N, C-alpha and C positions, 0 to 999 in steps of 0.2 A: 734541536729546532723542531723536529717532528713531534716531540713531546709537548712542546709549548703551543703548538698549533692545535694539537689534538685537545689540549685542556682549554683552549680558547673557545673551542666550538661546543663544549659541553655546557649543559645549563648550571649556573652557580648552585653549589649545594646550599640548602636551606640551613639557616642559622638555628641552632637549638632554641634559641629564645623566641623564634618566630614560629614555632610549631604549636604553640599554646593559643590556638585561634578559636577554641570552642569552649563553651560552658557545658559540662557533662553532668547529667542528673541521673543517677542509677538507683532504682529501687525506692521511689518517693511514696510514703504511705501516709502522709499528713491528712487529717480529717477523712475525706471519702476517697483519696487517691489509691488506686489498687496496684501497688508496686510497679509503678511506671517509670520508664527510662527515656529521656530525651537529649538531644544534642542541639545546643543553640549557637549559631554563629556570632563571634564577637564583631564589635564595631559595625553592627547591622541593626535595622529596625525590625524586631520580631514582635508580631501581634498575636495574642492569645484569644481565642474565640470558643464559643460553646454556649449552651443554654445557661440561664441563671442557676447556680448551684451545682454546676458540673466539675468543679474543682479548679478553675482558673486562678482564683485568689490563693487557694491552698498551695498550688504549685509556685506561683510567682512571688507572692508576699510571705506566705507561711513557710516556704521551703527555702528558695534562692536568696531572697532578700533577707530573711531571718538569720540564716547561717552566715552570710556575709557580715551582718551586724554583729553577731555573736563572736565571730573570729576576730574582728577589729577590737571589740571590748576585750578580748583575751590578751591583747598586746599591751595593755596597760598593767600596772603593778596591781597586786592584791588590794593595796589600800585604796587606790583610785576606783577599782571595780566595786568596792563596798558602797560607793556613792552612785553607781550606775544600776539600771534595772537588771535583774537577773534573767537572762534569756536561755531558755532551755534549748537543747539541740534537737532540731526537727526530726521527725521520723523518716530518715533516709539512709540508704546504705553508703552511698558515696557521692560526693560533689567535688568536681574538679574545675579548675580554670576561673574560679570565682575572682571578681574584682570588686572594689568598694561600690557598695550599693547606696544610692541616693533615693530615698523613697518619697514620691509626691502623691499623697493619697487624698480621698475625698473627705477625711475627717474634717468636721466643722473646727473652725478656730475657736479657742476658749471664749465662753460667753462672759468672761470678766468685763464688767462695765468700764473698766480703765483702759482696756485693750481697744485700740482703734487701727484702721488701715495704716496710719502714719506710724505708730508705735511698732507694729508688726513687721514693717519692712524696713525700718531705720530711716525713713524719709524724715520723720519728726526730729530724730537726733541730729541729722544734717542741718535742718532749718534752726535748731536751736543754737548750734555752732555758729551759723550765719548771722543770727540776730545778736549773738553775745560779741560779734566782731564788728558789724556794721549798723546795728540798730541805734537810732537816735531818739531820745536820749539814751545813753549807755547805762544799764541798770545793774549789770552783773554778769556772772559766769552763765554757761549753757543750762545750768539747773533752774536758773531764775526764770526760764520760759517753760519749764516742765510741769504739767498739771499732776504729776505723780509725786512730786517732791514738795512737801510743806516747808514754809519758812520756820526756822527754829532759832531761838535766842538762848544763849548760855552765859552764865557768870559764875564765878567761884575760884577755887584753888586747884590748879593742875599740878600733880606730883610725878616727878620722874625719878626712877631708881637708878642710882650710879654705882661703879665699882666701889669696893670698900663699904658697902652698906650705906653709903650717903644717899640722902633724898633731897633732890632739888625741887623747891617749890616756886611756881609761878602763879602770880595772881591774874586771873582772866576776868576782864570786866566788859560785859555786854558784847559778846561776840555774836555776830548775826550770820547764820547759814542761809543764804537767800534761796527760796523755792518759788515755783510759780503756781502752786495749788491754791485755788479759791478756797478760803477758809469756811465759807458758808456751806458749800456743796461737797467739800473735800475732793475736788477735782472730778466729780461725777457729771457736772453739767445739769443735774436735775435734783430736786429735793422732794422727799417722799413725806406724805402726812397722812394722819388718820381721817377719814371722813366720819366725824362723830355721829352724823345722821344715820349712817349705815351701821353703826356699832350699837346704838340703843334707839329706842322709841321714847322720846321725852314724855308722851302722853300716858305711857303705861308705867305701872310699877314693876318691880323685879318679879313679884309673885304672878303678875299677869303677862309674863314673857317679854318684858321691856328690853332685856339684854338679848340682841340678835346674833350672839356668837354661837356656832355649832357646838353642841355638847354641853352648854352651860344650863343645866336644869336645876331649878331650885328645889326639886324634891330630894336631891342627893346632898353630897357634902358641900357643894358650891353654895347652896341656900344657907346652910349652917355656918359656913365661913363668913358670908356677908353679914349674918346676924351676929357672929362672934366679933367682928370688927366695929359694930355699933351702927349698922345701917338699917333704916326702916324698909322692910321688904313690901309694905303695902303703900308706900308713899310714891306718887309719880316721879320718875327720875328727873323730870324737868324742874321739879320744886326743891331738888336738893340744894343745900347751902354749898358754898365754894369748898368748905372743908370736907363736907360729905362726898362731893363729886370728885375731889382730889383723892379721897380714900378708895373710892370705887375704881377710878381709872388709872392713877398714876403712882400709888403707894409702893414704896420699896418693900422687899420681903421682910416680914414682921412676924415673930413668934407669938402665937396666941394660944389659949386653951378653949376648946369647944367640947362640952359635955364630958369634961375630964380627960379628954385626949389632946396632946400637944401637937399643934399643926402650924404650918407657915402660910400666912396670908400674902397675897401679892396682887397689886392693882391689874386690872384687865388688860390694859395696853402692854406693859412689859411681859405679862404672861402670854398674851398673843404673839408678841414679837419672838419669844423664845420657843414657843410650841408650833407656831405655824410659819412665821416669816423666815426663819432660819432653814426651812426645809426647801427642797426643790419643788417648785409649783407643779411641775409635770407629775411628780410622784404622789401628789395629794388625791385624796378622793374628790369625786366631782363636785359635791356639795361644799367641801371645805375650800377648793379652788375657786368656786364662784363667790364664796364669802370674801377670800382675800382679794380677788380682783375688784369687788365691790368697795371694799372698805379702805384700800390704799389708793391714794391719788398721787400721781407723779406730775409735777410742774416744773417748767424751766426755772432754774436758779435765778432769782431776781437781782443778785448781786453781780454775777459774771455774764448774765444774758445767755447762759448755756455754752459759753466758750471754755468753761472749766478753769480759767486763768485769773490771776490777781489783776487789779487796776494798773499796777506798775508794769507787769508783763504786757498788758494790752497798750501801754502808752508808748512803748518803744516801736519805731516804724522804720521801714526801708521803702523808700519811693512812695510815701502816703500810705502803706498797708501795714499792718501789725500781723504778728504770727497767727492769730485767730482768723484774720481775713483769708490768709493764704491757705490755712487748713480747710477752710469752707468752701474754696474754689474747686470747680471741677478740675481733675488732674491734668486733663489736656490743656486747659487754660493756664494752669499754674506752670505747666513745662514752657509755654510760650513766655510767661512773665520772667522765669528764670533765664530764659535764652536771651532776653532783651537786657539782662543785668550785666553790665560790664565793670568788673572789679578785679584788676590784676591781683590784688593782694589776697584774694580768696579763690584764685582761679582753679586750683585742684578741686576744691570742695564743690565749686559750681559745676564742674565737669562731671563729678560723680553723682550730684543731685540730679543733673540734666539726663544722664543716662538712666538713672532709676526711674525717673518720671516718664520718659520716653518708652521705657520698657512696659509700663502700664498700657499705654496706648497701643503699643505693638501686639500685646497679648489680648487686646479687646476690653480692657477695663478702664479706658481713659474717662469714662463717665463717672466714675467713683470720686469721692473726696477723701482727703487724708483724715477728716475728723468723723468718718463713718464708723460706728462701732463694729469691731471685728465679728461679734456674735451675731450680726444682722446679715452677714454675707451668706448667700447660698452655698451648697457643696461645691458647685462648679466654680464659683467666684472664689472661694477659699483656696481651692486647688490651684487656680491660676495665679493667685496672689503668692502662694508659696513658690511657684515656678518662676517668679521674677527674679529671685535672688540667683537662680542658675543660669539665666540667660547670657549674663555677660562673664560668666565664669571661665578662667583660664585652664580649668581642670580638663585633661583628656584621658581616655582609657578607663572611665569610670562606668558604672552601670546605672542608667536612670531607670527607675520603675515608676509607671504611671498607672492609675487606676481610672479608667474611662475619662480621659481628659476632655472629651467633647461634651461631658454633662452640661446642660444649661446653655448650650450655644446653638444659635441659628445657623442654618446651613451656610450662610454667607460667612460666618465667623470660623466654621469648621476648616474651611480652606486655609485660613490664616494659622490655625493650630497645627494643621498638617505641616506647614511651612516650618514651624518652630521645632517640631519633632524631628524633621529632616535635618534642620539646622544643628541640632544637638548631635545627631548621628555623624554628620559630615565633619565635625570637629574631632572625630576618632573615638566616639563613645558608644556603648552598647546600649540600645534603647528598647525596653520591654514594656509592652503596652497591653492591658487587658481592655478589650474593647468590643462593642457590638455594632457601631455605625459602619455600613459598607463603604463609606468615603473614606475612612481611616484605614480599614482592612485593605483598601486597594492599593495603598501606598507602601505596604509592608514588603520587606525583602524576603521575610520567612513568616510562615503562619503555622502556629500549633493549635489544633482544633481538638477540645476535650469533649467528652460525652460518653455514650450517645445521649443519655438522659440527665436527670438531675438527681442530686442526693445519692443513694445506694445504686441507682441505675447509672451513674456517671463515674467519673474518676478514672477514665481510660483515655489514652491518646488515640483519637479516631483518624487524625490525618496530621502530617507535618511536611511542608514543601512550599512551593511558590503559590501566589495568588491564583494564577492561570490553572494550576493543577488542582487547587481547591474548588474551582468552578466546575472542573470536570469530575470531581469525586462525588460519591453518593452519600456524603455526610449531611446531616441536618443543615449545617451552616452553608455547605457547598450548593445544596438545593434551593436555599432561600436567599443566596447572596444577591442575585439579580431580581428578586421580587420587587415588583412595582405596583403600588396600589392604583385603582381605578376610580375616577370621579363617580359619585353616586348618580344614577339616573334620575332619581326623584328624591326630594328632600322633605322633611316633616315640616309642617306649618306650626308656628308658635302659638301658644295659648295665652299669652301675655307678655309683659316685658318688665324687666327690672330697670327702672329709670335712674340714670346717673346724671345729675346737673351740676355743672361748675366744679368738676373734680379738680383739685389743685394739689394733691398730696404729693410730696417730693418733686418730681420733674413734670407732673402732668399740667398741661397748659389749659386750664379752665375747660376741661372736656365735657362735652354733652354727648351722651350715647344711650341707646336703648339695648339692653342685653336680653334677647328673646328667652322665654321660659317654655318648658315642655319640649325642648329640643336638645340636641348635642351642639353646644356653642363653643368654638375654639378660639382662644385669645392667643395671637402670635405677634412675632416682631423680634428684632435683634435684641440681645442681652442688654438690659439697661433702658429699654424704651418705655417702661412704665406699666408693664402688664400686671405685676403683682399689686402695684399701687392702686390700679384701676379696680381690681377685684376687691381690694380692702375697702375702698370707698363704696363700692356697689353693695357689698354685703354688711357694711356697717350702718352708722346712723343716717348716712346720706342717701342710702338705697331706700326706694319706695316702689311697691309694686302697683302697676297700673291696672290689675285685675282686682276681683273682689277679695281674694285670699292674701293676707298679709304675711310675708316672709321676712322676718327680721332676723338678728343674730340668732335666735333660738331655733329658726327653721333652716339654718345654713350648717351643713356638715363639711368641714374643711380637712382635706388630707394633704399636709404639706411635706416638705422634704426633711422636717426636724428628725434628729436621730431618735431611735428607740432607746429608753433607759432601761437597762436590765444587767444583772450580773450572770454568772454561769449558773446560778441556781434558777434563773428565770428561763422559761421554755414557751413554745406556742400554747401549751395548755393553760399555763398560768397567766400569760399576757393577755389572751383573749377571753379569759374567764371561763374557759371550758372545764377546768378542773372543778369548779363549783359544783355543777350539777352531777359530775361523775362521782364526786366524793359523797354527796348526799345519796346517790343511787346505791353505792356500795354500803353506806351506812344503813340505810333503810332495809337493804336485802340481808344484812348480817346482823341487825339489831345492836349495833355498836355506834360510837361517836364518829362524826365526820373527820374530826381532827386526826384520827388515826391513819387516814389515807393521805396525809400531806407530809412530804419528806422534809418540810420546814417547821413541822409542829411535833405532835406527840408520837406519830408513827415513825419518826426518823430513827435510822440505825444509831445507837449510842456511841459507836466507835469512830464513825467519820461524820456524825451529826447530819446525816442526810446528804452529804455531799457526793458520796459514791467513791470517792478517792481519798487518799491520805497524802498530805503534803510534808515532805521532810526537808526542813531548811538546812542547807550545808554552807552557811556563811556566805562567802564570796563566790562559791560555786553555784551552779545553776540549781534550782529547787527541784527535787525529785518527786514526781507525781505517780503514785502507784494504786492500783485498784484496792478498795477496801477488802480484807480478807473476811471480815465478819459478815458483810451482806453481798459479797461478790460483785460490787459495783451497782447493786440494784437500789440502794438508798433507803430501803425500808427495813424495819425489824422482821425477823423470821416469823414472829407470831401474826404480824399484819398481813404477810403473804399467804397465809393460810385461809384468809377470807376471799371468797370469789364472787363474781358477778357475771353471769352469762358464760361461765366456765373459764374465766380468766381472772388472775389476780391483778392488783393495781399496777405492778411493775411491768407485767405482760401488756396491760392496756396502754401505758406510756410508751412502750417500744413499738406500738402499731404506726405505720404510716397514716396519714390523714385519710387517704381513699379507702383503706381497709377499716379504719375507726368508723368512717361514715356508714358503711354497710353493717358494722358490728352494732352500732347504736340505732341503726334505722329500723330494724325489725327483730322479731324473735324475742327471747327471754331478756335480752339486754337493751330492749327498746327504751331510749331516753330522748324525748322529743327535744328538750332544751339543748342537750349535747349535740344531737344530730343537726340542728339548725346552724350552730357555730361551725360545724364541720362542713356543711354544705357551702357556706360562705368561703371557707379556706380553699376548698376545692375549686370553687368559682373563680378565685383569683390565680388559679395554676399552682397551688402549693400542695397538691395531692400527695407529693412524694415525701414531704416533711414528716418525720417522726414526732408524735405529741411531746416527747420528753427531751428532745434536742436542745442543747443549751443555746439561748439567743446569741451568745458571743460568737457561735460558729456560723451564723447566717451571713450571707452576702448582702451587699447593699440593696440590690433589687428585691431579694427575698423579704428584708426587713420592711421595705415600703409597701409591698403586697401584704404583709402581715398587718400593717397598720390600716391599710385599706380594707381588709376583711373585718377588722375590729370596728372601724368607723361605720361600715355599712349597717351595723345593728342599730346605730343611733336613728331616731325618728327625725327625718328631715325632708324637706320638698326640694332643696336645692343642694346639689353636691358640688363642691369645688375641689378639683384635683390639679395639684401643682406638679407637671411632668411626670404623669404616672408611667411613662415609658422607661423611666431610669432603671438601668440595670437589666432591661429585658432584651432577650435574643429576638432576632428578626422573626423567628417562627413563633414566639409568644405574643407578639404585638397583635396577631390576628385574633388570639384568645381575648386580649384585653379590649379590643373593639367590640367583640361579642358581648362582653360584660357591660360596657358603656351602653350599648344598644338596649340590653336587657333592663337596665336602670331607666333609661327614657321610655321604653315601652310600658314600664310599670307605673308611668305617671310622674316620674321625677324630672327635674331640670338638672342638666349636667353642664357645668362650665369647666373647661379644661384649658390650663395654661400649657402650651405645648409647642415644640419646635420639629417634632417628627413629621415628615411630610405625609405618611400613611394616615396618621390621625387627621391632620389637616384635610386630606382628600375624602375622608369619611364623615367630615362634620356636615351639619345641616346649615350652619352659619358660622362665618369666620369674621372676627374683628382683628384687623392688622394695625399695630401701633408702630410708630416711627416718626420720620424716616430714618433717623439715626438713634443713637444713645445719649443718656444725659440731657442737657439743654438742646440737643439736636432732635430729641424725641419727644415723647409726652403728648402726641397728637394722633387722632385716629386717622390713618392714611387710606383705609379701605374697610367697608362693612358690606357683607353680601354673601352670597353662596360661594363655595369653593370654585365652581365653574366660571363665575364672574370674575373671581380673582385671576384664574388662569387666563381668561380671555383678555383682561384688561392689561396684564403684565406690567402694571404701573408702579408696582413696589418691588422691593428685593425679594420679599416672600413670594410674590406672584411669579417672579421670573424663575425662581428655584423650584417652586411647585410645578410649573409648566414643564421644566427640564425633567422633573421626577416622573410625572405621569405621561411624558411624551407628548403633551398637548401643543 
């Protein structure tokens, strides 16, 4: 008895399975991490903070999530692994307690024109099944409503091999596989065509430069080719016969002999399609890009009216609406339509569709439509769209990894996002969030602060513990966590206005507004209220300047959130054009060719082809990456490294951080004004710690956007349009950004910023607030005036949140 009583009073012994309540990381060295070790509590919300480039993504995505995915892949057979991406093991000594990682990152959705919000989230698949069951008239299976499936017809003999070598033959006559793809536009919704007036000048001959395609000079082989095919180079193009015009523009590849040389002639249009239109527009040289944008016209498909669907698919209706009508509706309205549909025969389908559509509204995307192309979503919208499929998941004890989920969100929407993160945690999941916004840091159960600086000055754990302890700590994040901007005592006066009249793009409701010039103007409002649409209208054809100077498209420099294109061979020096003056300076100082100082050209190490590393493919095993023994990872031939400029060789220059390189090229023997100007801009946007040769693939989201900003600042423009420049910026860096914006305005530029960050709003000279809601509930100007006026009025959601932020 006494033994039983004694046992009953003791605490129950912990079950061995319940002891694994931590994720342990020991000796992480990925990218700039300096052999760090952390312990993260499971089934809790952990937020990773630190300045941009301090190593947050390297720890969370490059180490924890990457190893989780790699270990899951290894559970499959070698055959299956052959079809999966080869993931190398992260640079880390030990990882314990990992669970399945689900990554919800900021990567834009594919820009495939066939991908829409509906296809990306399976909402279209559900609607297609619904119409195949309930649509009147009934036209066929779900594929009959898919704009990605063409209608195919087949006829002939079908053979089937049987045992004993017998072959059974069936005659198949006119079998139709019904699809919903519009045959005219092939499911794209728009048709492209060449604007022939932009391709050639009909009043000029070929010798007079009548062909306006970049690079088509009549002095070289092109002139001989046109002559060889029988065209008169001195005859105005407009007077060509139909046969001559066909030969000039459309002729298929034809073998001809010119001056005894065998050549292939091809019409201008197919040649341009192959040489220019098949390439990524962003990767083209500026003059080629301008030509492509001028010569190609896109118009709504006249046969399907932009719906992408066949007439048969559009003829089938439920309650008077066809599938194209439903996909064009705002998702919040579509959810109400589905809710009102009472059909017991498809009840499970309607329940699933209802939950999916309600999730859009729950996550703040109810203003979208299912036919919105996925490539047009912003980074924040794309991330939240990916998040939808996880909201109703029954999975527990998994690790959700988020990369700044509050990007593109108004303060009003951040509260809702915080609720969703807590909801995922409360279901028994581990939630890891890389974040800068104090509102999200405040709800964390555990905080890991990395730093103290960025790049080589970061990569260490400065703090880990509770939010209260972080506030009391002396880290950069701790000191700035309670930073609150103040309203400006005086604001600048505008020097003119960008007049917008009758703007009605997307959800804008016939908006008339004057955007002041010569000041810092901030456009704000909840996500989906029409901010980007208004700026496009203002800076496009509809914008006109009420002062003497005209600023059209050519005078506007836009820095958007589009991803930087670049491989691991690309680096800040190549992306910004900095390497060009450096190569020329090296070449001039040593009397050799500039191409020697390019690791992608003649100066490249022959063993690794200028990559600096050797890749060894091991089949289904991870590819091994090892430094090149020939060049020691420096990427150049040994003979090239003997040439110096200012006492340094090209490899040593590329290893310099921006701040040191700025001093190096600023004065002394190595003075190079062209290089110094670019380095000044890089330092200006807070990238002084980046090394010139660091691969673009290793940069964080915030670093990439600031790199783009530094590059665009070189363009000659009077109006700068910045789309959420605080993306990926630490609280401490926002102050530097505001200083940069002030310098731009003080130099005589007009700066228009689309922004949700309250510190930028408080610093503005003029605010235009759109709303009051999103989608068709927005699209109106609900306030225009000074930040002080917005706070005093408190008449909008933005005004209320800004007043709370500044303590007004």
